[in-house]
N, C-alpha and C positions, 0 to 999 in steps of 0.2 A: 845876742840878748835877747831879740825879740823871742828864740824858740826856748830860750830858758827861762824868760817871763811868762812864756804860755803853758810847760810843762810846771812852774810854780802856782800857776792860777788853776789850773785842771779843767780848764772850760771844754766844754763836750761838743762844741759848735765850730765848725769848718769856717771859715772867713767868708762867706758867702756873698758880700758886700763887693771885696776886692773880684771875685769872680765875673758876678752881674754885672759889674761894668767896666770890667776887660770885656768881656763878651759883646757887650753891646756898643763899646767904644764911642760911646757918646750920639751914634746916628739912630735913627727911627726902625723901627723895627720891620720896616718892608726893604730897609737898603742894609738890612744885616748881610752878612756873610754866611749863616746858616738860612734865611729865609731865600737866598739867591740859592746856593746848591739844591733846597728841595723843588725853588721852581723850575730848574732846568731840569731834574731826575725826572719829576713829575709829569711836566711838558711833555719830556722825549717818549716816556713811556706810555704814557696816553695817547700820544699821535699814533704812535705804532700798535700801542691796540687797538685803538678806536679805527684803523685802518684797515687793520688785520679784521676787524670784526665787520665792517660794511664792504670788504670786499668781496667776503665770502658769496657767492649765489646762492639766491634761495631755493631750496627745495618746495617742489608742491607734491601735492597725493590728491590722486582720482580715486574711486573705487566703484566696483559694482558688487551686484549680490545676485545669488542664482538657488534656486530651491532645485535641488536632484533626485524628486520624485514628486506621484503624480498628486495634487492637492487633495486634501480631503474635502469630503463634502459639505454644504452648510448644516446640514443633520446629520452629522455623523462625527463620532473621535477620532482626532490624530491619533496613529499609531506610533509605535517607537520609533524613535530615530533609527537610520541604517548607517551605523558609523563605517562598517565596511566597503557600503556602496559609494559615501560621501568619499572615502578615504581611494578608493578607485578612480573617480571622477578629477580628483585633486592629481594624482598622477597624470588623468588623461591631458589635462589642463597645462601640465606642463612638459608635456612630451613633445619630443623634437622636430617630430612631423607638423604637429599643430601649429606650431613657434613659426616653423621655414613657412610653411603656406600663410601665415600672420606677416609675417614680410614681403613675402612676394606681392601681397596684394598692396601693403603701404606704401613699398616700390613704386609699383603700378599706377597706384594714384597718386603720389607724388614724388617728382622726378630729382627731390635734394635728398633724400633720403637712402641713396642709393649705395652710400658709404656704409649704412649701418649694418651689421651683422648679428645673424642667431644670438650669440655672445651677451650682445647690450641688450637684446631684449630681453634673455632667462635675465640678468640683472634688475634689469628695470622692474621683473614682474613678481607679483609675489599672491600666492594665493594660501589661503588660510581658513578652514572650517569653522563654524562659528560652534561652542560647545552644545551639546546635547539635542542639536537640532539637526537637519537636511540642508542647511544654507551653506553656503560657500562666498565667502568675501573673496574678492581680486582687487588687487590694488597694485599700484604705479605708481612709483616716485622718481621726479627727474624734476632738471630747472623749468624746462620746458612744460608753463602748464597748460597750452594749448593741444598738444602733442599728446597729454597721456591719455586724456577721455578716446580721440577719437585709437589710439593705440588700445587699448581698453576695448570699446566697442565692438573695432576689427575682430578683437583675439574672438569674444562672445561669437560674430555671426560666422568664422571660421569653423569654433566648436561646434556650434547647432546644427550649420550645413554637413560636417563631416560627422555628427549623429545622424542627420537625416539617411546620408547615404550607409550609414553601417545600417541603419531599420532597413532601406530599401534591399541593402544586400540581403539579409536576415529573412526579409519577406519574401524574395524572389528563389533562394534557396529551399526555405521551409514549403511555398508552392510547388518545387520541379519534382522535391522528393514527396512530396504528399501525391502529385498527380502519379510518379510511378509508382506507388502502394497501392491505389485506388485504381490501374489498370490492370495488376496483378490479381488484384481484389474480384474484379469483376470477370476475368478468366475462371477462377476457382468456384467463383458460384455458378455461373453458366455450365462447368463440368460436372457441379455435383448436382444441380438439377436434371442433367440429361441422365446419369447413373440413378438417379433418384427412378425420374419416370421411365426406365428402361428395367427397373426391379419389379415394379408395378405390373408394368404389362405382362412380362415373364409368368408371375407368379399369382398373375389375376388379382392383383390388391387394387381396390378400383378407390377404398378410403379406411380411414384407419377405424372408423369406428362399423364398419361393416359385419354383420354375423353370418355366416353363411350355415353353420349347424350349432346344433346344442351342445357340443362338445368343445366348438370356438368359443360359444356365448361363455358355456361356462368355463373354459379358460380363460376366457378375458375376465368373468366376475373373479375366479380364482388368483387371476395373475395381480389383478388389482387390490383384491384384497391383501395377498402378498407382499404388494409393493407397501402397501398402505401399514400393514403391520410390521414390517422391516424398518418400516423409517422409524415409527412409533418407538420399535423394540430400540434402535439406535440413538434417538433423543432420549428416553428414558435411560439409556446406559451413558449418555452425554452428561444428563442429567445427573445421576449418581457422581461421576465421576468431577462434574463442577462442584460437585456438595464436598465432598470429599477433598477436591483441594482447597476449597476456599478454607474448609478447616482447618486441615494442616497449614494454612496460610493463618492462620490464626482471624479471619475476618468474619463479622457477625452473618451469621445465619438463622433466622427465625422463621416460622409461621409468616404467613400475611395478614393474617388475621392479630397475632401477635407483634408485629411490628410497628402501629400505632402507640401501644403501651410502651413498650423498648424503650421509642423515640422519647416520647414523656420523660420516661423516667432520666433517659440520657438530658435530656434538657433541663432537667432539675438538678440533677448532678453537674453540670456544667454550672449553671447559676452558683449552686454551694461552692463550689472549685473558686469560682470566681469572686464570691463574696469573701473568702477566706483570704484569697490572695490581698485583696484589699485592705481587708483587717489586719495581715501580716505586715501589711507596707505602714500603717499608722500606729501598732501596739504590737507587743510582746506576744509571744504563745502564752506565757503566764498567766498576763489580762487576759487573754480571750479564753485562757480555762475557766479563769475566775468568774468571768461576767454571768450573771444568769441569763442572757439573752443570746451570747457568741458562744458559751461551752457546748452545747449542743448541739454543734453546728459540724465540727469535725467525726461527732458520734455520726449524725446524721450521712456525713459523705461516703462514710462505710459501712454503712447500712445499705446506701444504695448501691453503691458497688457489689455488695455480696448480691444482693437481690440482681441487679443486672449480669452480673457474673451467674447466677442461676439462671436466670430468664434464657441468657445466650446458650447452655450447657443443655438446656430442656430443650429448647428452639432447634440445636443441632441435633438433637436426639431424634426428633419429632419428623423434622425435614428427613431425613438422610432416612428415616423408616418410610416413611411414606414412599421418596423418589425409592427405594428399592421394591416396595412392593408393585410400584407402576413399573418397574422393570420387571420383576418377575411374570406379571400379567402379560407385558408386552411377549414378553419369551414363549411365552405358554402358547398366546395366540398365533405367533409365528411359526409357533410348530406345527399346530393344529392345521392352519391353513398348509403348509408346506405336503403334511402329511396327506391331505386332500387333496392337493396338485399332485404328488407322486401315483395317486390312483389313476391322475387323468395323463399323464404324460407320455404311454405310448399311442395314445390317439392323438393327441396336440402337439405330440413333441416337433413334427414338421413344420405346422403352424408357428408353433412358438418362436421355431429359428428364423423365417421369413419375417416373420413380425418385430421381432428383435431387428434383424437387422437392417428393415424398412428402418422403424425408430431412429436408427443409429443415423441410415443416412437423410434422415428428416431433421435428426438434430445436427450433424456438420452444416447442411445448409440453411438451418435458421443463425447459427453462428456466425456462417461467412457472411450472410446478409445484415445480422445485425453492426459486423464491422465494416463491411461496405457502407453502410449509411452512416456511421460514426465517420469515417474517414472523409465522407463526402461533406459532414456538415464542420469539420477541420479545414477544408480547402475553402467551401464559402466561407469562413471566418476570415482565413488569411486570406483570401482575396478583394474582401471588402474592407479592409483596412482597419482591424482592430489594434489598434498600436499603443494600447492601454496596458496591454501585457510588459511591454516594455519601462524600462525605469524611466520615467516623465523628466526633463529639464525645463524649468519656468524662467525665465529674466524677472526678477522680481523688481530691481531697479539697475537704470544702466550708467556707467558713467558721463560725468559733467564735469566744467569747466571746474577749477577751485582759485579762487582770488584770494588766501591768505594760506602764505607757506605754511608748512609743518615744523621748518627749521633751518637758518636757527632762529634763535630769541635776542633780534639784534640789540634791542632796548635792555633785558637783563644782561647779555654778555657785556655791551655799553658798560653798565653801571660796574659792572665786575671787573672790566678792564681802568676805571677811573677809584674805583677804591683801591685795587692793588695798586694804581700808581701812587696812591695819598701815601700808602704803608711805604712804598720802595722809596719816597721821597724821605718821608722819616727815618727809614732804616738808614739810608746813604747818609742823613745830614747826622746820625749816632756814629756810624763808622766814622765819618770825616772827623768828628770832636772826639772820637776815640783816637785815631791814630794822630790826631796831632798833639793830645795833648800827651800819650807816649813820648813823641818827638822832642816835642818844644820845652814840656816840663820835667820837673822831677816827678818821683812817683805819688800818688795820690796820700794824702797822710791816712796812716793805719793809727787807730783806735786801740790801744792799750791799757784796759781798765779806766778808758776816761782822759787820758793822756793825749795829745794830739800832737805830732811831730809835723811842723808847716817847711815848706820850701820856702828861700826869699824871694820876696815880688820879681814877677816876670820884668822883661823890657817894658813890654805894653804899657806896665802901673808905673813905668818911671817918667811915663809922659806926662801923669796926671797930678794935679798939685797933692801933694802928701798933708794928709791931716798932721796937726801938732799929736808928735810922742805924751804917752801919759806914760809918768815913771813907774816902774815895776812896782815899789812898792805899795803905791795906789792902788794898782788893780788886783791885789795880791789881798787888801785891806777889802774890796768890795766882793772880793769870791768869799771870802770868810763871811763877809755881815749876809749875803744871801745864798743860799742851797743852790743844786744845779737845777736849770729852768726847764729841764726836760721829764716831764712825769708819765709814765706809763700805765693808761689803765688795764684793768687785770681781766677785760678782753685782750689786748697786746701781749701782755704775760703770757695770757693760756696758749696765742698763737707762735709764741716764740719758744715757748717747752715743748709744743706739739714737733717744731719744727728743729728742736735740737737732738745732739746725739746724746747718749749716756752722761758724761764729762760734764758738757755744758749744762745738760738739765740739774746736777748734781751743783753747780756752780751758782746757778743761778738761783737754785732752791736755797742755798745758805745764804745767797746775798740777801732772799726772802724772808728770811730767818733770823738777821740779828747779824749775823758776820760782815767782818767788812773782809777785803780782798786778798790781803796779807793775812788774816787771821785762816779762810778759807783755803789760802795754798799753801800755809803750814800745818796745817790739819791732819794729824796722825792716825792711825789707826787704833792703839789704846783709847784715843778720844771720843770714840762712838760705843755706846751701849745700846744696840739695838735692845736689849730687852726691858733696860726701863726708859728705852727712847727720848735717849737725851743725849747732850755732845756738850762736851765738858772742854771750856776755853779757855786756853792759859795764854800769859803773856802780860800786858799791860792793864789790862783787865778780865783778871780770870771771873768767869761766871758760867752759869749750866743754861744751855738754850734746848729748851724742848723738840723732839721730832714729829713733824706731823706724819701724817698715812703715808704722802705721795713720798717726800722725802727719805723713808723709813724703806721705802719698797725698794726706791733707788739703789740704796747702800747694800741691800740684799742683793740686788741684782749684781756687784761687788763684792762679794763676800763682807759683806762690814766694814769697807772700808773705802776711802775714794776712788776715782777712778784712775789717778795721778801721783806718781811718788812726787811726794814732798821735797825729797832733799836732791830732783832733778833740776840741773844749773840752767835749764832752758825751758821751765815751766810758767815763767811767767807770760813767756812767749805762745806754748802750747795753748793755756786757757785761752788769750787774747785772742786769737786763732779760729778756737771753739768757738765764741761768743761772737766773733764776726762771720763766721761762716750761719751759725743760726739765725743773726740779725738779716743777713742777706737771704737766706731760703725761707723766711718767712714769710717775705712776701710785705711787710712792715713800711711802710713811707721812711724816708730819711735814716737807713739804716746805721749810718755814720754815727748817728747821736744816741745810737742803743748801744751803751756802755756798761759797765761794772757798776761803776759812780753813779749812772741812771735809773738800775734797777733798785741799788741798796736806798738811793733818795726816795724811789715812787714807794718801798716797802715804808721807813720812817714817815713820808706822810700820810701813811695808811692808817700806820699807830696813833701819829699827832692828831687826824683828821677825828678819830674815837673819842678824844676829850682827854688822850694821857698827860699826865702831868710829866712837863719838860725835863724836873728833877727826878725823873724816876725813867728816862730814856735810854739812858746810861748801863742800865739794869740789861738793858734786851741788844743795844747795839755798841756796845763799849764806848769806851773816851770820845768824845766830841767837844771839838774846841767851843769855847762859850760865846764867839759870836758865831758860831755855825748854829749851835741850839735858838739862840736868840733871832738866826733868822728864820728858823722852824715857828718861831711863836705866830708867821703869818695865817699858819694851817690850824694852827689852834681852834677850837671852836670857843663862842662867849660865856662861856660855865665855868664852873668852876672844875678843876682837876680830877680826873680818875684816878685808880690807883692800878696797880698792873693784870692785879685777879682781875679786875670790872673789866677789862678789854679784849675780844680778841685777836692770840696774837698769830695764828696763822694766816696770812693772807689768803683772802680766794681765789687767786690762781693756782695757789698748790694744793686747795681744799676741791676743787673741781676741773682740775687737771687730770689725764690719763697719762 
């Protein structure tokens, strides 16, 4: 009886009063079963999370910074960072020998670290180069904040000592090599001096400037002149070759007196090019060509380029011609001097040979003496300790004990644990309610076009005093006197449409166009005219309903016919399922209250609120009971009724839906 009365009534609301009353069982909320489940799950989860959070050891970090090159003087700019040297020093710092020595010193200083291994040290230590600098940051992380600075500073001391030892070894090796070279050079210098002195004694050469007779004086003069002429010839030839090479490579070759003017022309050309480039950024080339001030710039650039090119060509010709003239003159001079020298060859050939050999011996001696002096200077520099030639290492900052751990963040993780426990408690309550409903109650009521089926009251409700039953006739009359209380807004209807599939969208759009559920379910392809954008409704109240653009587009997606088969025996359940799925997927509150009757009711109230005359309502919605029409009078505005052509028939949800 109760179920049949509810179907006749068409009520769209679940009897929430029964469920709420049974769920609380007359007890305070803090003594309810839900709160108990939530409290137990929350406390257990929060306790486990907080115990895990605060049981984790605190990790501290200590760091130091090294500069791996010599610091720049205050009056000089810093050089480019040596990335390769920084990378090498990083590998040296992480080397096994350095870490092993560090561990040895730590164990010697503290006997409690005997179990510490090199692998443990390598795990704790990290070396990270600071980008685009010669700085290296040394870091160590561990739960013992006091041990970290000792470890890092010991590590740095071992590294500095190792570097000093390496510098000493390199210095010692270099000193030994230089001393051996210096000893060999001393022997060679002594031998060269002895040989030169013996040659002078044998051939009676007391000095290089001594003139024994006129032939020798003449020979010396000619020889000097020939040497100079030959040198000038070589220089002149080298100059000619250099000029030709520069010309072949396309370099600028101009006389010295023309360089100033050429430079000035090039400067003017560069300024004009920069000015033209700047104008190209701001204007088009057509605008520049039309502008009276700017249009001459390209022509001036071409003229300057032509002038500079001509200057370069003329300069190359002049410089090459001058160099060839000088070269020819030097050749002629050398030929004449050589000819004169040949005339005195027989007279001074012996002396020339002696003098040349003497000069060679002297040159060899001077070279050996020079090399000997340079080696002595290098040896002195190495012994005096010029270590700045080696890459310098400076400790910018040493490690110190850190008071604040870097991880974990106990406060943040505690909040996460509490929030997660809170959500887990809520989820547990939901799971418990879901499982108990499945176990103890019948399936939840399913809304089929606004008609709900209800299960009989549970045993829990039997213990509570029952309200006096109301006759079913009276309930039905009340249902006819007032429309459904659930009215969906335009926004809610748009959300519902966006969450629907094609079948549900067509059904909802038909309900928002004035068709009833039965009329929508019985709709056949012949009743839809896409060209005229109308629907011909047949049945108890025949009428023609205009199609809005959105509904027409939906029918075009299904080839001008409904997305369902009107003679399918299970059509009602199929359409109901599509509508229920759309209501749930939309995320709107109270999805059980979103029924076909609620959607149709929302459309009727939309028409009535515009002032539509209630007597014309059936021309859009079909036949309605007089009592139902009377119930909609509460939505009619206090003004004279408007005709159908004076109102907007298309619901805003259909017009703005996508």
